[in-house]
N, C-alpha and C positions, 0 to 999 in steps of 0.2 A: 895446185889449185891453177884450174881453168879459167880465165875470164874471155868473155867475148867484147870487144868494143865495136860497134857501130857507129855508120856515118850514114846522114843523109846524102845522096847527091844526085848527081846530074840534075840540076836545079838552077843553073846559069852562072855560079859563080866561077866555074872553071878551076879547080884549084884541085878536082881528083888525082890526077898524074899525080900530085906532089903528098897527099891524104892516103893514098889506096897502100903505100910501103908501112904505115903505121897501123892499120886497125885490119881486124880480121872479117867483118861482115857489114854489106851496105845494103842500103835502102835506096832504088832509083825511082827519080819519077815518072812517071807512064802515063802524063800526059793531062793531068786533073788540075793540079796547082801548076805546073811545069810542065817540058817534057815534049818530044817528036820522036820519029822514029829514027833520026840521026842522032839526037843526042843520047837515046838510049843504047844503041850501037857503038856508040863510043865509048861509053860509061862501063858496057856488058864488056869491052874489049879490054879495057884496064884492071876492072875486076879479074878478068881470067888470067889476065898477064901477071898479078901481084897474089892473086891465089888465096882472093877474096870470096864469101860467101856471097851469093846476089841473092837480093828479096826485093819485092815490088814494093811502091810504096803510092798506092792509091787515095785520092781525097775527094773533097767536093769539087765538082767541076767549074772554079774559081780562077784564073789566072790574075787577073784584075787586084784581089786580096790575096795572092798566093796561098788561098785555101786557107787563112788563116782566120777566117769568119764564117760565124753558124750560117750553113743556107737554108732556108726556107725550098724546100722541094716536094714532089710529090715520092711515094714511096717507088711508085714505077720508074721513076725519072734518075730516082738516085740510082736505083737496080742496074738501068739502063748503062748508066756515065759509067759504076766500077764494073762491070762486065766487061764493057768495053775496054776500058783500061787496061785491065787482067788480061784480056784475050789478044791485045797488040802486044803487049810483055812478054807473053807466055811463045808469041808467035816468033818475035825478037829471038828470045831465048833457044827456043827451036833450030833458029837459023845457026846459032854458034852452036849447039848441040852441047847445050850445061842446062842442068836441072835448075831448077827454084829452090831455094832456100826457104827462104819463110814470106811473107806478108805482113808490112806494117803500115797500117793505116796514117795517114799525115795532117798534123793540124788541128785544125777543128773537130773536124772528124774523129781523130783518134780522141781530144780530148771529149769530145761528148759521149761517144761511145764508153765511156770510161763510168759514165754515172747516170744516163738516160737509157733504160732496160729495152725499150720498143725500139730506140734506134740501134742498139744491140743486140739484140733478136732478128731485126730486120738487117744486118751488117753479116751476121753469121749464116742466115737464109743465103744472102749472095753470095758468101766464099766459100761455103762448105764442101764445092766440087771442086774447086781449086787448092784445099788445103787437105788434100789426101797423102799423106806424108810429108807435108811441107807444115812448118813451125808457123804461129800466130806470134809476135811480140805483142806483149799487155803489160799493162801497169800492173803491180802488185794490188791487191786488195779491193779490185775496181770491177764494176759490174759485165765486162765484155770478159774478164778472167771467169767470172761463173759462168756466163753462157756458153762460153767457149767448152768449157772442162764437161757442163752436163750433155755436149755434142761430141764427147771422144775426141776434140780438137786437141793436138800438143800445142801446147804453149813456151814459151820463155818471157820470164820475167823483164822486161825493161826498166833500168833508172836511168835518168839523164844527169850527166858529169858536169853538162856547162849550166843547169839551171838552179834555182832556189826553191824548196819546197815550201806548201805551208802546211798547217797542222794536220789537213785533210788528207796529205799526200799526195792533192793536185798542186799544181806547177804554178809558182809565182806569175801572176799576169804579165805579159811582156810589155805591156801600158806603164809598169813601175819601173823605177830605176835599178832596184835592185832584185829583178829577174833572174840576170844572167850573172855568172861566174866566168871571168875573162882572165883572171891570175893564175898561171899553171901550178903554182903550188898549191893555191887554194881548191882548185879542181881536184889534184892529185890526192890533196887532205879530206876531202868531200868521196870521193871515190873508196880513198881507203878506208873509211870510218862505217862506208856501209857493209865493205866485201869483211871485214874482220867481227863486225859489231851485229850485221843484218840489222841495222839502224839506221835512219837520218835524222841527221840535226837541221829542223825546220827554219824558216825565218823568226819565228818568235823564240827561239830559244829551245824546243822542246825535243826532246829525243823518239822518235817515232819507229816503231818495227817495219822494215823493208827488205823485201827479197828483190836479189838482182843476178840474173845471168847473164844478161848484156848491159851495157853501158852507153848510151848516145854522146855524141858528140857533133853539134849541127856545122854543116860546111860554112855558112854563111855568118856563124859564131865570128866575132872580131879576133885575130891571130887562132883559127881554129887548127891551122898547120903545127902553131908552136905546143897548142895544148896536146894533140894527138903523138906529137914526138915524144914530148915531157913525161904523156901517160905512158907511152909502149917503153923508155927506157928507165923509167922508175917502177914500175910496177915489177918488171923484172928483177928488178937490185931486190924487191921484198918477196920474191920466190914465186912470183905471180905469173904463170903464161898466159899470154894474148893467143886465144887459138879460137 
């Protein structure tokens, strides 16, 4: 069995050089919530060095709140922002002569298009031209999954290794103390249960169906390095290849 481990990087934590050896794909901030040409170039170079698949990580243009708050903005303004982020990122990839593997929206944008049909439709309209032969990372049973499939866009289901889930498969709010999983063994058990059973244990103790092709660890999670290293080593012991 092959499983992808991805990580949000290029976000100012400066731990990418440590994390890259243990993951198989990465989502690089491209200027919305964080990042500039310099940070993109440094992170792209690290990904190439470690043979990690490269994804763009666009977001609401909100560096103050790190893209984690819903922004009220016009469709045209959002379109201009996301296109600008992706165009700049693709320019940087072109300069390294490497392809874009996937797009994964960030933070509040990711969470909102998972349930808001109007914004999901708009996001697909904006990004469709970038998604030819490129994957879109989406949560299972989400609105954005449905809209993407209707538009013949290739998707990969994403689950979160370091986050707890609500019964509706939304992520537990970061404003609550039990949102994050930081114990390496708990994270491994969380991931293994999803892999082996295609179910997730929610915060209320229910088992809910879920599918995942890729598992995310956030680079700004406490002890993110220890988590990805532990996952990498112990998933292999279970006969699961990270690729």
